[in-house]
N, CA, C and O of each residue as an XYZ file, in Angstrom:
532
protein
N      26.156     -7.625    -17.291
C      26.852     -6.801    -16.325
C      26.237     -7.082    -14.960
O      25.026     -7.274    -14.843
N      27.066     -7.104    -13.946
C      26.611     -7.458    -12.608
C      26.968     -6.344    -11.626
O      28.045     -5.752    -11.695
N      26.025     -6.072    -10.698
C      26.261     -5.078     -9.664
C      26.110     -5.735     -8.288
O      25.438     -6.755     -8.141
N      26.749     -5.128     -7.290
C      26.623     -5.558     -5.906
C      25.924     -4.438     -5.153
O      26.313     -3.273     -5.243
N      24.892     -4.807     -4.413
C      24.137     -3.862     -3.593
C      24.436     -4.246     -2.151
O      24.035     -5.315     -1.689
N      25.145     -3.369     -1.442
C      25.604     -3.684     -0.085
C      24.986     -2.751      0.933
O      24.716     -1.580      0.667
N      24.775     -3.313      2.103
C      24.438     -2.529      3.284
C      25.264     -3.115      4.410
O      25.878     -4.164      4.216
N      25.310     -2.496      5.568
C      26.229     -2.984      6.599
C      26.077     -4.467      6.943
O      27.078     -5.123      7.232
N      24.873     -5.009      6.923
C      24.673     -6.381      7.382
C      24.767     -7.437      6.275
O      24.916     -8.620      6.580
N      24.685     -7.045      5.009
C      24.666     -8.060      3.951
C      24.844     -7.402      2.585
O      24.961     -6.183      2.464
N      24.859     -8.258      1.560
C      24.875     -7.734      0.190
C      24.150     -8.714     -0.732
O      24.009     -9.899     -0.429
N      23.703     -8.184     -1.854
C      23.075     -8.951     -2.924
C      23.764     -8.590     -4.220
O      24.350     -7.515     -4.340
N      23.695     -9.475     -5.178
C      24.163     -9.122     -6.515
C      22.970     -9.165     -7.458
O      21.956     -9.808     -7.185
N      23.117     -8.470     -8.563
C      22.076     -8.429     -9.578
C      22.735     -8.462    -10.940
O      23.819     -7.912    -11.135
N      22.077     -9.105    -11.872
C      22.546     -9.137    -13.259
C      21.660     -8.206    -14.058
O      20.439     -8.360    -14.084
N      22.292     -7.230    -14.715
C      21.559     -6.245    -15.504
C      21.634     -6.586    -16.978
O      22.628     -7.128    -17.462
N      20.563     -6.259    -17.681
C      20.526     -6.430    -19.131
C      21.422     -5.376    -19.775
O      21.702     -4.339    -19.172
N      21.863     -5.640    -20.982
C      22.712     -4.692    -21.698
C      21.825     -3.731    -22.483
O      21.627     -3.889    -23.687
N      21.290     -2.720    -21.771
C      20.420     -1.720    -22.393
C      20.954     -0.332    -22.059
O      21.688     -0.174    -21.084
N      20.597      0.675    -22.853
C      21.034      2.040    -22.519
C      20.576      2.477    -21.128
O      21.321      3.162    -20.426
N      19.360      2.093    -20.717
C      18.880      2.486    -19.398
C      19.680      1.811    -18.302
O      19.938      2.430    -17.269
N      20.077      0.574    -18.489
C      20.880     -0.114    -17.476
C      22.287      0.469    -17.423
O      22.898      0.512    -16.355
N      22.802      0.914    -18.550
C      24.160      1.457    -18.581
C      24.260      2.821    -17.906
O      25.291      3.145    -17.316
N      23.199      3.622    -17.988
C      23.251      4.978    -17.420
C      23.560      4.974    -15.930
O      24.504      5.649    -15.520
N      22.812      4.245    -15.092
C      23.162      4.281    -13.665
C      24.501      3.612    -13.362
O      25.188      4.010    -12.421
N      24.882      2.600    -14.147
C      26.151      1.931    -13.852
C      27.344      2.840    -14.130
O      28.413      2.648    -13.550
N      27.179      3.816    -15.001
C      28.268      4.770    -15.250
C      28.525      5.649    -14.033
O      29.604      6.223    -13.892
N      27.515      5.755    -13.142
C      27.650      6.581    -11.942
C      28.200      5.785    -10.755
O      28.357      6.333     -9.663
N      28.493      4.502    -10.961
C      28.962      3.658     -9.861
C      30.448      3.863     -9.588
O      31.197      4.180    -10.512
N      30.889      3.693     -8.360
C      30.081      3.304     -7.207
C      29.263      4.478     -6.688
O      29.646      5.637     -6.850
N      28.137      4.166     -6.065
C      27.319      5.210     -5.464
C      26.877      4.784     -4.078
O      26.715      3.596     -3.797
N      26.688      5.759     -3.227
C      26.135      5.503     -1.899
C      24.818      6.251     -1.802
O      24.648      7.325     -2.378
N      23.892      5.661     -1.063
C      22.569      6.242     -0.947
C      21.953      5.781      0.369
O      22.614      5.152      1.196
N      20.701      6.098      0.542
C      19.950      5.702      1.718
C      18.750      4.885      1.290
O      17.968      5.322      0.446
N      18.597      3.702      1.864
C      17.479      2.824      1.515
C      16.163      3.409      2.031
O      16.087      3.961      3.129
N      15.153      3.268      1.213
C      13.784      3.604      1.582
C      12.957      2.354      1.355
O      13.253      1.568      0.455
N      11.928      2.162      2.157
C      11.067      0.999      1.986
C       9.637      1.470      1.759
O       9.202      2.497      2.280
N       8.923      0.680      0.961
C       7.528      0.967      0.653
C       6.842     -0.378      0.485
O       6.935     -1.001     -0.572
N       6.160     -0.819      1.520
C       5.646     -2.177      1.500
C       6.825     -3.130      1.393
O       7.794     -3.019      2.145
N       6.741     -4.058      0.463
C       7.830     -5.011      0.252
C       8.651     -4.607     -0.978
O       8.847     -5.383     -1.914
N       9.114     -3.374     -0.928
C       9.997     -2.828     -1.956
C      11.060     -1.989     -1.261
O      10.774     -1.262     -0.310
N      12.290     -2.102     -1.751
C      13.385     -1.250     -1.306
C      13.753     -0.387     -2.508
O      13.884     -0.887     -3.625
N      13.916      0.893     -2.275
C      14.353      1.774     -3.359
C      15.322      2.801     -2.797
O      15.340      3.076     -1.597
N      16.131      3.363     -3.696
C      17.089      4.373     -3.257
C      17.500      5.239     -4.438
O      17.549      4.797     -5.586
N      17.792      6.492     -4.105
C      18.163      7.501     -5.097
C      19.502      7.163     -5.733
O      20.422      6.690     -5.065
N      19.598      7.414     -7.043
C      20.844      7.186     -7.765
C      21.523      8.477     -8.199
O      22.711      8.472     -8.520
N      20.785      9.581     -8.214
C      21.335     10.823     -8.732
C      21.442     10.831    -10.247
O      22.070     11.721    -10.820
N      20.835      9.844    -10.904
C      20.884      9.710    -12.360
C      19.465      9.829    -12.902
O      18.529      9.270    -12.330
N      19.306     10.552    -13.997
C      18.000     10.654    -14.650
C      18.042      9.953    -15.999
O      18.980     10.127    -16.777
N      17.017      9.163    -16.263
C      16.864      8.526    -17.568
C      15.392      8.623    -17.961
O      14.523      8.666    -17.090
N      15.102      8.659    -19.264
C      13.701      8.724    -19.684
C      13.001      7.377    -19.505
O      13.637      6.323    -19.499
N      11.681      7.438    -19.359
C      10.895      6.211    -19.263
C      10.840      5.565    -20.639
O      10.593      6.232    -21.644
N      11.073      4.254    -20.669
C      11.018      3.502    -21.923
C       9.574      3.134    -22.256
O       8.723      3.073    -21.369
N       9.306      2.892    -23.519
C       7.959      2.478    -23.920
C       7.614      1.105    -23.349
O       6.437      0.761    -23.236
N       8.626      0.320    -22.989
C       8.398     -1.008    -22.423
C       8.323     -0.992    -20.891
O       8.280     -2.055    -20.272
N       8.306      0.191    -20.272
C       8.262      0.297    -18.817
C       7.020     -0.426    -18.277
O       5.966     -0.442    -18.912
N       7.176     -1.024    -17.083
C       6.085     -1.807    -16.491
C       5.861     -1.386    -15.047
O       6.793     -1.001    -14.342
N       4.605     -1.470    -14.624
C       4.281     -1.160    -13.238
C       4.194     -2.425    -12.388
O       4.542     -2.395    -11.207
N       3.739     -3.528    -12.964
C       3.661     -4.788    -12.233
C       4.797     -5.670    -12.731
O       4.905     -5.954    -13.924
N       5.646     -6.100    -11.793
C       6.830     -6.885    -12.132
C       6.928     -8.081    -11.189
O       6.190     -8.173    -10.209
N       7.832     -8.981    -11.492
C       8.071    -10.146    -10.642
C       8.959     -9.763     -9.460
O       9.768     -8.841     -9.566
N       8.811    -10.470     -8.326
C       9.739    -10.250     -7.217
C      11.176    -10.470     -7.697
O      11.456    -11.407     -8.444
N      12.076     -9.595     -7.257
C      13.471     -9.721     -7.642
C      13.843     -8.946     -8.895
O      15.001     -8.958     -9.312
N      12.872     -8.273     -9.496
C      13.166     -7.433    -10.651
C      13.979     -6.225    -10.188
O      13.703     -5.658     -9.131
N      14.967     -5.836    -10.967
C      15.694     -4.583    -10.731
C      15.097     -3.579    -11.698
O      15.189     -3.739    -12.915
N      14.487     -2.546    -11.147
C      13.789     -1.562    -11.975
C      14.355     -0.175    -11.708
O      14.926      0.091    -10.650
N      14.183      0.706    -12.696
C      14.580      2.106    -12.535
C      13.318      2.939    -12.524
O      12.586      2.996    -13.511
N      13.069      3.589    -11.389
C      11.897      4.438    -11.221
C      12.259      5.827    -11.741
O      12.926      6.601    -11.055
N      11.813      6.135    -12.963
C      12.200      7.386    -13.611
C      11.614      8.608    -12.907
O      12.203      9.687    -12.963
N      10.462      8.457    -12.244
C       9.851      9.589    -11.535
C      10.671      9.995    -10.315
O      10.572     11.135     -9.861
N      11.481      9.078     -9.777
C      12.257      9.371     -8.579
C      13.750      9.216     -8.744
O      14.499      9.338     -7.775
N      14.202      8.945     -9.982
C      15.634      8.742    -10.253
C      16.229      7.698     -9.302
O      17.316      7.884     -8.756
N      15.496      6.604     -9.120
C      15.872      5.620     -8.114
C      15.853      4.209     -8.663
O      15.118      3.900     -9.600
N      16.676      3.353     -8.065
C      16.568      1.919     -8.304
C      15.480      1.397     -7.388
O      15.430      1.748     -6.210
N      14.614      0.563     -7.924
C      13.523     -0.038     -7.161
C      13.705     -1.549     -7.178
O      13.881     -2.149     -8.238
N      13.662     -2.158     -6.001
C      13.892     -3.588     -5.839
C      12.699     -4.203     -5.114
O      12.726     -4.325     -3.889
N      11.652     -4.594     -5.842
C      10.485     -5.185     -5.186
C      10.711     -6.661     -4.866
O      11.329     -7.395     -5.637
N      10.194     -7.074     -3.711
C      10.268     -8.487     -3.353
C       8.913     -9.029     -2.929
O       8.803    -10.192     -2.539
N       7.883     -8.199     -3.000
C       6.520     -8.598     -2.650
C       5.572     -7.432     -2.861
O       5.904     -6.475     -3.561
N       4.389     -7.507     -2.255
C       3.372     -6.474     -2.469
C       3.774     -5.104     -1.912
O       4.540     -4.996     -0.954
N       3.237     -4.081     -2.539
C       3.380     -2.703     -2.078
C       1.987     -2.201     -1.680
O       0.996     -2.885     -1.937
N       1.896     -1.032     -1.063
C       0.580     -0.542     -0.644
C      -0.440     -0.367     -1.773
O      -1.634     -0.267     -1.493
N      -0.015     -0.326     -3.026
C      -0.999     -0.211     -4.118
C      -1.192     -1.524     -4.872
O      -1.866     -1.551     -5.901
N      -0.612     -2.604     -4.375
C      -0.825     -3.916     -4.989
C      -2.268     -4.347     -4.755
O      -2.860     -4.035     -3.722
N      -2.826     -5.064     -5.720
C      -4.159     -5.632     -5.525
C      -4.081     -6.573     -4.335
O      -3.155     -7.377     -4.225
N      -5.047     -6.468     -3.455
C      -5.090     -7.350     -2.303
C      -4.131     -6.974     -1.189
O      -3.891     -7.784     -0.294
N      -3.564     -5.750     -1.215
C      -2.620     -5.325     -0.170
C      -3.263     -5.521      1.196
O      -4.407     -5.123      1.418
N      -2.536     -6.125      2.085
C      -3.003     -6.318      3.446
C      -3.806     -7.588      3.656
O      -4.089     -7.959      4.795
N      -4.179     -8.264      2.568
C      -4.919     -9.511      2.711
C      -3.936    -10.676      2.576
O      -2.791    -10.481      2.170
N      -4.384    -11.882      2.917
C      -3.482    -13.030      2.762
C      -2.999    -13.143      1.314
O      -3.693    -12.729      0.385
N      -1.819    -13.699      1.137
C      -1.252    -13.844     -0.203
C      -2.206    -14.644     -1.083
O      -2.571    -15.777     -0.769
N      -2.589    -14.034     -2.170
C      -3.462    -14.675     -3.150
C      -2.855    -14.444     -4.513
O      -1.725    -13.970     -4.633
N      -3.613    -14.783     -5.543
C      -3.111    -14.549     -6.904
C      -2.717    -13.087     -7.081
O      -1.701    -12.791     -7.711
N      -3.518    -12.162     -6.526
C      -3.221    -10.743     -6.685
C      -2.506    -10.165     -5.474
O      -1.790     -9.173     -5.609
N      -2.676    -10.753     -4.293
C      -2.101    -10.210     -3.074
C      -0.588    -10.244     -3.055
O       0.030     -9.509     -2.284
N       0.029    -11.079     -3.884
C       1.474    -11.163     -3.897
C       2.127    -10.375     -5.001
O       3.342    -10.454     -5.184
N       1.329     -9.599     -5.758
C       1.928     -8.892     -6.893
C       2.834     -7.759     -6.433
O       2.605     -7.140     -5.394
N       3.856     -7.506     -7.220
C       4.756     -6.376     -6.994
C       4.288     -5.253     -7.910
O       4.591     -5.250     -9.103
N       3.552     -4.304     -7.352
C       3.062     -3.164     -8.128
C       3.856     -1.931     -7.699
O       3.746     -1.466     -6.564
N       4.650     -1.421     -8.620
C       5.489     -0.257     -8.353
C       4.653      1.019     -8.367
O       3.522      1.011     -8.853
N       5.195      2.108     -7.842
C       4.470      3.374     -7.727
C       4.012      3.892     -9.086
O       2.952      4.511     -9.188
N       4.787      3.647    -10.112
C       4.438      4.002    -11.487
C       5.254      3.087    -12.400
O       6.103      2.328    -11.932
N       4.994      3.166    -13.685
C       5.734      2.317    -14.623
C       7.230      2.616    -14.525
O       7.647      3.774    -14.504
N       8.026      1.551    -14.467
C       9.478      1.655    -14.318
C      10.173      0.896    -15.441
O       9.625     -0.058    -15.993
N      11.379      1.327    -15.770
C      12.204      0.614    -16.741
C      12.787     -0.621    -16.057
O      13.357     -0.524    -14.970
N      12.644     -1.766    -16.688
C      13.195     -3.000    -16.142
C      14.659     -3.104    -16.563
O      14.978     -3.056    -17.751
N      15.552     -3.248    -15.567
C      16.986     -3.292    -15.833
C      17.565     -4.695    -15.774
O      18.550     -4.984    -16.453
N      16.966     -5.577    -14.970
C      17.507     -6.917    -14.803
C      16.854     -7.619    -13.638
O      15.704     -7.343    -13.296
N      17.612     -8.556    -13.011
C      17.088     -9.368    -11.912
C      18.130     -9.522    -10.811
O      19.335     -9.553    -11.061
N      17.627     -9.615     -9.595
C      18.495     -9.951     -8.474
C      18.936    -11.395     -8.622
O      18.166    -12.236     -9.085
N      20.163    -11.686     -8.233
C      20.657    -13.057     -8.193
C      20.307    -13.600     -6.803
O      20.612    -12.953     -5.801
N      19.693    -14.738     -6.726
C      19.349    -15.299     -5.419
C      17.945    -14.919     -4.988
O      17.124    -14.481     -5.793
N      17.689    -15.095     -3.699
C      16.357    -14.934     -3.131
C      16.040    -13.472     -2.844
O      16.686    -12.866     -1.989
N      15.050    -12.881     -3.545
C      14.711    -11.477     -3.291
C      14.143    -11.238     -1.894
O      14.137    -10.101     -1.420
N      13.664    -12.290     -1.229
C      13.119    -12.128      0.127
C      14.184    -11.649      1.114
O      13.845    -11.171      2.196
N      15.463    -11.768      0.758
C      16.526    -11.247      1.621
C      16.404     -9.738      1.818
O      16.934     -9.188      2.784
N      15.704     -9.072      0.899
C      15.500     -7.628      1.024
C      14.624     -7.271      2.219
O      14.603     -6.115      2.642
N      13.909     -8.236      2.765
C      13.040     -7.973      3.920
C      13.827     -7.493      5.135
O      13.251     -6.899      6.046
N      15.127     -7.739      5.161
C      15.947     -7.307      6.305
C      16.432     -5.866      6.166
O      16.996     -5.311      7.109
N      16.219     -5.253      4.996
C      16.633     -3.863      4.799
C      15.647     -2.960      5.531
O      14.433     -3.132      5.412
N      16.161     -2.015      6.275
C      15.335     -1.071      7.023
C      15.426      0.314      6.394
O      16.460      0.705      5.852
N      14.318      1.043      6.480
C      14.272      2.415      5.993
C      15.392      3.206      6.673
O      15.494      3.216      7.900
N      16.214      3.856      5.887
C      17.323      4.641      6.425
C      18.665      3.935      6.409
O      19.694      4.557      6.673
N      18.669      2.624      6.098
C      19.948      1.906      6.007
C      20.827      2.525      4.925
O      20.321      2.889      3.863
N      22.127      2.653      5.168
C      23.022      3.092      4.102
C      23.163      1.975      3.070
O      23.184      0.792      3.412
N      23.259      2.368      1.816
C      23.378      1.418      0.713
C      24.550      1.849     -0.164
O      24.768      3.039     -0.392
N      25.296      0.867     -0.650
C      26.370      1.134     -1.614
C      26.149      0.214     -2.803
O      25.893     -0.979     -2.636
N      26.250      0.771     -4.001
C      26.101     -0.016     -5.223
C      27.389      0.141     -6.021
O      27.885      1.247     -6.231
N      27.914     -1.005     -6.460
C      29.157     -0.986     -7.235
C      29.119     -2.082     -8.285
O      28.360     -3.045     -8.176
N      29.942     -1.919     -9.293
C      30.088     -2.962    -10.308
C      30.841     -4.134     -9.721
O      31.752     -3.947     -8.915
N      30.476     -5.326    -10.112
C      31.203     -6.526     -9.728
C      32.274     -6.751    -10.788
O      31.977     -6.788    -11.982
N      33.514     -6.901    -10.351
C      34.601     -7.158    -11.299
C      34.353     -8.494    -11.985
O      34.028     -9.492    -11.342
N      34.510     -8.490    -13.268
C      34.258     -9.702    -14.046
C      35.478    -10.597    -14.056
O      35.453    -11.668    -14.664
């Protein structure tokens, strides 16, 4: 299943795994929200609650689409966050890790370059919708 994440200046698509956690937020689509940034992560409220899975992870690869169960939000990391090892230092083995605020359910991956998220600003309007197959 594929979703489109749009803001006024651009959009990205993401491919989600076929899991119950991935299906829950997609049932609420389309949705509009407000982007928030935290280091090199963009996240936004979905208005959907799902339980944390036993496979939830706190450290993920750039471009992972994650569901932050503590905040009912989609989290889109593209680089280090303020709690990443080596935050603020030059990119190293640990300085480039994507460490989320807490363990999150992994839903899928962004299609394309996750660094495009660097242009998202805190407060940008965001729209998420299913991509017609």
